[in-house]
FIDO-458590 format. One record per atom (N, C-alpha, C): x, y, z. Coordinates in pm, whole numbers, padded with zeros to 5 digits, always signed. Example, Ala and Ser with C-alpha at 12.3 -4.5 7.8 and 13.67 -1.06 7.14 Angstrom:
BEGIN
+01319-00569+00780+01230-00450+00780+01320-00330+00780+01285-00225+00708+01367-00106+00714+01290+00003+00787
This chain:
BEGIN
-02786+00422-01036-02721+00370-01172-02577+00315-01146-02560+00218-01202-02403+00141-01193-02329+00196-01285-02232+00272-01240-02116+00326-01344-01987+00254-01346-01993+00137-01267-01859+00051-01251-01823-00017-01368-01700-00004-01416-01653-00059-01527-01660-00216-01528-01692-00277-01629-01663-00422-01635-01511-00444-01643-01478-00579-01601-01330-00593-01601-01301-00696-01728-01214-00658-01803-01171-00739-01918-01089-00856-01874-01051-00954-01966-00956-01062-01927-00825-01012-01915-00790-00899-01998-00642-00855-01981-00639-00758-01855-00744-00691-01806-00737-00627-01685-00733-00708-01582-00806-00832-01560-00780-00928-01465-00644-00981-01441-00603-01005-01564-00451-01062-01571-00358-00974-01512-00359-00845-01550-00272-00736-01501-00304-00722-01351-00420-00721-01289-00463-00697-01150-00384-00814-01077-00403-00941-01135-00323-01056-01057-00187-01034-01073-00114-00983-01180+00004-00957-01180+00047-00856-01075-00024-00749-01068+00000-00646-00957-00007-00698-00821-00108-00773-00815-00133-00831-00674-00013-00928-00632+00041-01006-00735+00148-01090-00708+00279-01003-00684+00294-00912-00751+00415-00821-00732+00412-00769-00590+00302-00703-00544+00292-00630-00422+00289-00746-00302+00231-00852-00338+00226-00953-00222+00380-01006-00196+00451-01022-00299+00591-01055-00298+00665-00954-00223+00641-00832-00244+00717-00725-00170+00741-00729-00041+00626-00769+00045+00625-00786+00183+00757-00899+00228+00753-00991+00137+00854-01095+00179+01002-01053+00147+01013-00978+00038+01138-00920-00005+01200-00822+00092+01097-00741+00145+01134-00645+00234+01188-00707+00368+01115-00802+00422+01144-00896+00536+01291-00953+00511+01318-00997+00385+01461-01054+00385+01560-00939+00388+01539-00832+00336+01640-00719+00346+01657-00678+00478+01542-00684+00559+01568-00652+00705+01651-00727+00797+01688-00846+00736+01790-00932+00805+01932-00869+00806+01950-00771+00720+02086-00699+00722+02078-00559+00734+01966-00507+00703+01970-00350+00703+01841-00308+00787+01860-00179+00845+01760-00143+00916+01625-00087+00852+01516-00081+00919+01394-00029+00846+01415+00097+00763+01457+00205+00818+01490+00321+00748+01587+00326+00627+01692+00224+00646+01762+00213+00536+01706+00129+00434+01631+00062+00466+01558-00025+00359+01447+00064+00289+01392+00157+00365+01296+00245+00289+01381+00348+00197+01490+00393+00250+01578+00491+00168+01627+00417+00036+01664+00291+00028+01690+00210-00099+01580+00209-00169+01457+00175-00118+01336+00163-00180+01307+00299-00285+01304+00402-00225+01261+00543-00273+01381+00585-00367+01500+00562-00327+01613+00615-00425+01626+00545-00558+01615+00392-00558+01627+00326-00675+01487+00347-00757+01379+00356-00695+01254+00359-00757+01250+00510-00823+01312+00602-00761+01305+00746-00807+01388+00729-00963+01502+00672-00948+01579+00686-01067+01515+00599-01192+01450+00500-01161+01367+00419-01251+01258+00482-01316+01195+00565-01223+01065+00638-01261+01095+00758-01349+01208+00834-01309+01232+00951-01388+01292+00894-01533+01364+00786-01540+01398+00723-01661+01286+00696-01757+01170+00657-01689+01049+00618-01772+00991+00760-01836+00988+00859-01736+00932+00993-01772+01003+01049-01891+01142+01039-01890+01220+01086-01987+01201+01003-02125+01190+00872-02102+01155+00802-02236+01026+00835-02291+00922+00846-02199+00785+00884-02265+00777+01024-02298+00884+01111-02284+00888+01252-02307+00784+01331-02254+00765+01310-02123+00659+01372-02047+00718+01500-01985+00651+01611-01980+00688+01742-01925+00736+01726-01781+00847+01790-01732+00874+01790-01607+00820+01914-01537+00736+01919-01434+00680+02041-01369+00793+02132-01311+00758+02260-01316+00871+02349-01267+00816+02450-01171+00680+02433-01135+00590+02511-01044+00643+02461-00916+00684+02557-00821+00717+02518-00691+00598+02450-00603+00479+02505-00637+00361+02441-00572+00355+02304-00585+00381+02257-00711+00378+02119-00759+00473+02029-00679+00577+02086-00665+00690+02016-00598+00671+01999-00439+00605+02111-00407+00546+02098-00253+00445+01971-00244+00371+01979-00338+00275+01865-00342+00333+01726-00359+00449+01717-00425+00518+01603-00446+00576+01563-00300+00641+01665-00234+00690+01643-00099+00599+01602-00008+00489+01647-00009+00387+01592+00083+00332+01460+00043+00311+01424-00081+00281+01309-00118+00381+01198-00081+00508+01232-00104+00647+01144-00068+00622+01114+00070+00586+01217+00157+00580+01201+00294+00478+01092+00347+00353+01135+00280+00223+01051+00325+00212+00910+00258+00267+00907+00140+00252+00780+00075+00372+00692+00082+00490+00736+00103+00612+00664+00120+00675+00653+00243+00728+00783+00284+00808+00778+00399+00732+00716+00522+00618+00765+00557+00553+00723+00693+00491+00585+00670+00436+00538+00566+00381+00402+00560+00492+00294+00535+00592+00330+00459+00698+00240+00416+00769+00216+00565+00819+00329+00630+00868+00328+00743+00804+00248+00853+00686+00285+00872+00609+00212+00989+00606+00064+00966+00572+00034+00832+00547-00101+00805+00659-00190+00791+00785-00131+00751+00909-00207+00751+00942-00222+00902+00927-00123+00962+00968-00149+01122+00860-00252+01182+00732-00260+01148+00654-00351+01188+00678-00495+01147+00732-00519+01042+00775-00644+00984+00890-00692+01078+00949-00621+01146+01065-00679+01225+01000-00775+01345+00880-00737+01368+00812-00807+01481+00688-00883+01455+00622-00871+01337+00520-00948+01280+00543-01015+01159+00461-01111+01122+00473-01177+00987+00445-01096+00869+00515-01128+00762+00497-01052+00643+00336-01069+00595+00291-01208+00599+00153-01216+00573+00044-01138+00651+00077-01119+00793-00025-01038+00865+00000-00889+00821+00119-00846+00805+00130-00709+00742+00057-00695+00614+00050-00779+00537-00031-00747+00415-00186-00763+00449-00221-00846+00547-00359-00834+00572-00398-00690+00636-00323-00652+00742-00337-00532+00800-00331-00402+00699-00243-00421+00582-00232-00320+00490-00346-00306+00391-00449-00420+00391-00565-00417+00322-00661-00322+00378-00643-00292+00503-00743-00164+00566-00728-00032+00500-00633-00020+00432-00607+00108+00351-00735+00169+00293-00809+00074+00224-00930+00122+00146-01024+00158+00253-01040+00094+00365-01122+00121+00474-01107+00274+00529-00989+00299+00568-00947+00435+00610-00960+00530+00508-00951+00490+00356-00961+00559+00255-01096+00633+00253-01198+00549+00277-01334+00579+00272-01348+00686+00376-01312+00669+00503-01324+00760+00615-01260+00899+00588-01142+00898+00533-01074+01029+00500-01130+01093+00404-01183+01043+00290-01261+01111+00181-01381+01165+00229-01454+01087+00315-01592+01152+00373-01549+01276+00472-01445+01277+00534-01403+01391+00615-01356+01515+00538-01304+01503+00420-01234+01604+00348-01313+01640+00216-01404+01567+00182-01474+01583+00044-01602+01591+00066-01685+01685+00031-01827+01693+00045-01900+01576-00048-01834+01544-00161-01914+01471-00233-01880+01323-00211-01806+01292-00097-01795+01141-00045-01851+01126+00069-01972+01151+00079-02047+01131+00209-02057+00953+00250-02072+00950+00363-02081+00798+00409-02235+00747+00375-02227+00675+00282-02368+00606+00249-02375+00483+00344-02516+00415+00352-02530+00310+00422-02446+00195+00388-02416+00190+00261-02336+00073+00207-02185+00090+00259-02145+00224+00258-02016+00246+00301-01984+00216+00448-02098+00262+00511-02084+00237+00682-02077+00119+00712-02158+00000+00635-02139-00136+00658-02016-00182+00627-01961-00147+00499-01818-00201+00469-01713-00146+00579-01729-00023+00624-01629+00017+00721-01636-00051+00844-01768-00069+00890-01777-00150+01011-01721-00286+00998-01736-00352+00903-01703-00497+00875-01543-00479+00864-01484-00393+00810-01331-00376+00785-01271-00349+00936-01332-00283+01006-01282-00236+01152-01295-00381+01241-01401-00458+01208-01413-00576+01279-01317-00668+01215-01271-00671+01099-01163-00766+01050-01031-00726+01113-01006-00592+01099-00881-00552+01174-00860-00596+01314-00975-00565+01381-00951-00597+01529-00924-00746+01557-00989-00814+01464-00988-00972+01482-00841-01018+01439-00800-00960+01331-00662-00996+01285-00561-00975+01395-00577-00840+01460-00480-00801+01563-00484-00879+01683-00627-00899+01727-00661-00977+01849-00664-00884+01957-00780-00880+02026-00801-00781+02135-00709-00816+02255-00677-00941+02274-00589-00985+02380-00459-00946+02365-00412-00913+02238-00265-00855+02201-00275-00705+02257-00403-00653+02231-00394-00497+02274-00402-00470+02426-00451-00581+02498-00472-00581+02648-00326-00603+02698-00259-00684+02644-00104-00715+02691-00008-00602+02638-00033-00565+02517+00047-00469+02467+00187-00475+02460+00253-00568+02402+00384-00587+02383+00439-00537+02251+00562-00559+02208+00608-00509+02094+00542-00547+01983+00477-00674+01980+00423-00730+01866+00272-00636+01856+00224-00603+01957+00108-00521+01948+00141-00395+01884+00257-00338+01927+00292-00197+01882+00328-00205+01738+00379-00326+01680+00402-00344+01531+00297-00347+01463+00186-00407+01513+00060-00411+01426-00001-00278+01414-00007-00207+01540-00043-00057+01537+00020+00011+01435+00151-00009+01426+00253+00080+01340+00195+00049+01198+00171-00081+01161+00123-00107+01021-00014-00041+01007-00096-00030+01084-00227+00025+01087-00204+00192+01070-00107+00252+01151-00068+00375+01129-00033+00400+00987+00043+00303+00928+00082+00320+00776-00020+00329+00675-00135+00246+00707-00257+00243+00615-00335+00390+00636-00338+00423+00767-00386+00570+00768-00335+00681+00682-00194+00676+00682-00117+00761+00607-00146+00738+00465-00160+00616+00417-00183+00593+00274-00324+00659+00226-00427+00658+00321-00549+00716+00314-00533+00869+00296-00476+00915+00392-00446+01056+00385-00361+01105+00254-00282+01014+00202-00224+01041+00088-00309+01051-00042-00408+00987-00037-00511+00976-00142-00596+01109-00150-00609+01159-00021-00672+01285-00005-00579+01407-00066-00451+01399-00021-00348+01494-00057-00340+01492-00215-00337+01376-00262-00314+01365-00416-00428+01428-00483-00550+01407-00447-00670+01468-00508-00670+01618-00501-00635+01664-00395-00636+01805-00358-00510+01877-00444-00396+01813-00450-00259+01874-00489-00218+01837-00633-00234+01711-00665-00175+01662-00776-00264+01586-00891-00390+01659-00886-00473+01597-00978-00446+01640-01120-00374+01728-01151-00345+01768-01295-00215+01704-01365-00138+01643-01286-00016+01581-01329-00021+01446-01394+00029+01409-01489+00035+01283-01555+00078+01183-01448+00012+01072-01428+00051+00980-01328+00185+00929-01313+00266+00909-01435+00395+00894-01424+00484+00977-01357+00443+01114-01399+00528+01232-01346+00490+01234-01187+00379+01224-01145+00332+01219-01009+00395+01107-00927+00419+00989-00983+00484+00893-00914+00623+00908-00893+00679+00975-01017+00844+01012-01005+00855+01127-00905+00768+01227-00905+00783+01344-00814+00764+01296-00666+00670+01200-00649+00641+01145-00519+00773+01080-00459+00822+00983-00535+00945+00915-00471+01075+01000-00462+01063+01115-00532+01166+01214-00536+01159+01288-00392+01046+01329-00367+01002+01403-00237+01052+01303-00134+01005+01176-00147+01032+01074-00031+01184+01054-00006+01271+01063-00123+01417+01044-00123+01467+01165-00041+01417+01273-00079+01484+01397-00007+01455+01402+00145+01352+01344+00180+01314+01315+00340+01403+01192+00378+01388+01089+00311+01429+00968+00363+01580+00942+00369+01657+01012+00286+01815+00967+00283+01863+01030+00413+01843+01163+00452+01895+01224+00571+01845+01159+00691+01703+01123+00694+01650+01055+00802+01722+00914+00842+01729+00833+00737+01785+00712+00748+01930+00733+00803+01999+00823+00758+02129+00853+00810+02143+00897+00946+02062+00967+00988+02058+01020+01131+02010+00908+01221+01902+00831+01187+01861+00717+01258+01946+00598+01284+01995+00561+01160+02073+00429+01147+02204+00436+01109+02266+00567+01068+02400+00577+01037+02409+00591+00891+02534+00588+00834+02576+00605+00695+02514+00478+00620+02467+00490+00505+02403+00394+00431+02526+00315+00344+02523+00188+00398+02639+00096+00321+02588+00027+00206+02680+00015+00114+02657-00063-00017+02727-00188-00004+02792-00212+00115+02857-00355+00116+02756-00449+00167+02685-00512+00091+02553-00591+00131+02572-00727+00070+02494-00835+00130+02504-00958+00068+02419-00962-00042+02452-01052-00135+02382-01068-00277+02231-01079-00247+02179-01170-00144+02035-01167-00127+01976-01056-00078+02049-00965-00007+01996-00836+00038+01979-00748-00092+02061-00756-00185+02071-00666-00316+01949-00722-00384+01942-00845-00395+01818-00902-00479+01699-00862-00424+01684-00862-00281+01556-00820-00225+01536-00688-00235+01632-00583-00228+01618-00450-00268+01577-00412-00398+01646-00480-00501+01615-00469-00627+01476-00508-00665+01430-00592-00606+01296-00647-00629+01192-00551-00578+01205-00506-00441+01090-00417-00395+01114-00275-00441+01234-00218-00477+01242-00104-00526+01217-00077-00674+01267-00163-00752+01254-00161-00913+01116-00225-00954+01081-00330-00899+00971-00398-00950+00856-00380-00864+00850-00381-00736+00736-00366-00646+00713-00213-00631+00798-00121-00671+00754+00006-00653+00763+00081-00785+00868+00097-00858+00873+00159-00977+00768+00106-01094+00814-00021-01103+00727-00074-01203+00559-00114-01184+00558-00129-01051+00412-00149-00990+00336-00017-01002+00408+00098-00968+00334+00220-01001+00283+00240-01150+00368+00220-01240+00330+00211-01376+00229+00125-01410+00241+00002-01359+00139-00098-01388-00003-00066-01331+00011+00001-01210-00108+00023-01125-00179+00136-01228-00127+00237-01286-00197+00329-01374-00259+00274-01488-00192+00163-01538-00239+00114-01644-00370+00024-01623-00363-00037-01503-00489-00114-01461-00596-00013-01432-00569+00101-01367-00668+00198-01331-00733+00249-01452-00665+00275-01571-00725+00311-01686-00818+00200-01751-00765+00080-01740-00855-00027-01787-00974-00056-01718-00959-00078-01576-01064-00118-01493-01130-00020-01424-01084+00099-01387-01140+00196-01306-01120+00177-01157-01121+00295-01090-01079+00291-00949-01158+00179-00853-01296+00167-00887-01370+00098-00804-01327-00062-00821-01294-00104-00932-01256-00225-00976-01109-00252-00903-01025-00164-00910-00881-00165-00873-00878-00207-00720-00991-00177-00667-00989-00199-00508-00986-00352-00479-01011-00418-00592-01014-00578-00571-00875-00621-00560-00774-00546-00601-00630-00570-00596-00590-00591-00430-00650-00508-00356-00628-00505-00227-00668-00650-00173-00766-00710-00219-00813-00844-00174-00710-00949-00214-00656-00933-00327-00553-01040-00388-00439-01031-00335-00374-00924-00272-00253-00912-00223-00218-01004-00112-00300-01018+00001-00275-01103+00115-00244-01238+00085-00338-01323-00006-00313-01458-00024-00169-01491-00084-00120-01408-00155+00016-01404-00227+00116-01408-00113+00107-01298-00040+00210-01264+00070+00211-01377+00179+00069-01429+00218+00074-01538+00304+00145-01665+00254+00112-01698+00136+00175-01820+00079+00316-01809+00067+00377-01701+00024+00519-01671-00007+00593-01669+00135+00519-01600+00231+00580-01599+00363+00589-01734+00424+00488-01823+00392+00494-01971+00441+00610-02054+00387+00612-02020+00246+00717-02120+00181+00859-02049+00192+00886-01929+00192+01026-01886+00194+01073-01838+00311+00973-01804+00418+01011-01753+00552+00971-01847+00666+00890-01957+00631+00831-02036+00724+00753-01965+00824+00677-01889+00765+00577-01810+00859+00449-01886+00878+00393-01880+00987+00243-01945+01014+00171-01829+01091+00051-01810+01044-00032-01712+01091-00140-01782+01194-00179-01710+01306-00283-01765+01384-00420-01771+01319-00513-01868+01352-00642-01874+01280-00722-01744+01281-00702-01669+01399-00785-01527+01389-00743-01428+01275-00610-01449+01242-00569-01368+01114-00643-01389+01007-00666-01529+00968-00737-01556+00854-00889-01511+00858-00938-01537+00989-01088-01492+01005-01090-01342+01005-00991-01277+01035-00992-01114+01031-00982-01083+00886-00908-01146+00814-00904-01114+00671-01026-01140+00598-01094-01249+00642-01218-01281+00585-01320-01177+00599-01350-01122+00732-01415-00999+00756-01374-00884+00686-01237-00858+00679-01191-00734+00597-01232-00754+00456-01206-00867+00404-01242-00881+00267-01397-00855+00223-01469-00907+00326-01612-00889+00301-01654-00745+00315-01584-00680+00409-01604-00521+00423-01570-00455+00282-01456-00496+00222-01392-00422+00094-01491-00469+00002-01546-00575-00020-01645-00623-00133-01776-00528-00125-01809-00503+00031-01928-00428+00040-01910-00298-00019-01789-00248+00015-01756-00105-00037-01738-00106-00203-01687-00215-00237-01691-00219-00388-01828-00203-00457-01925-00277-00391-02065-00253-00442-02123-00357-00486-02070-00468-00528-02113-00594-00595-02221-00660-00512-02161-00689-00385-02232-00767-00292-02364-00684-00245-02341-00560-00225-02438-00474-00189-02574-00471-00281-02527-00467-00407-02633-00466-00509-02697-00613-00523-02626-00717-00492-02701-00848-00486-02787-00858-00376-02746-00807-00263-02832-00814-00131-02955-00732-00161-02944-00600-00237-03057-00517-00242-03165-00581-00351-03098-00645-00464-03170-00712-00562-03248-00836-00515-03191-00915-00396-03252-01023-00356-03381-00998-00267-03374-00874-00212-03484-00822-00120-03597-00765-00182-03569-00734-00325-03683-00658-00391-03803-00765-00413
């Protein structure tokens, strides 16, 4: 039985908006990295997003949790969904293109399927999921380039760092299901970035020194964009789209992000990707579409 929601025109529009916002975030982060270090960039991201999200929680008059177990859950979520992936990907962007970072980031859904199958009995790997995962891995390997792994230079390490970030995202989804399922999504998002802030501020200070606010205007614009729009606003928009389209359809956003990041990277940063990166994204996109279920149902229907 197909329980996947149909997508309304409004949901499609907001999914495209969300993909555009997140696609541009890779470029804005790369711009900020011209002046500040990756740990400092992440610290700015979670601090300003935290303030904006708690303001939204207060305006919406949502209850603030007081149970210490909930806040431990927020800390774990902040570590897995913000500190580790944001930090690894920001460092990776020092050495690889923002468009390639967005392509590798799309593997989050692939690792999410694997993580769910390991930790949850009701998320077993079906033939469809197995095919989708294999295609996804083939896409990632193609985008990275096996020759880069044989040579293993700083660029190879940067790509593996981004993949490490996607694995952390996948583990964050498991953590959220186990520890944060009863929290309103807006409160969960605010608590998560609060946990990330408590970890990231001292970490950035230790690794990169005191956080300076004496920055160029373009750096502040970049920080303002990826912290307030691509993090705080995007989280709120994400949950709106989730309610309208369902989690299965929301996977399609993952496919829409790289084209925006690639185009903006080419226009604003003069980035150019190898043909293998595009071919890898095509394989990865096919794997995600198989996981989504639409292509699989068409294939099964055509052989009946």
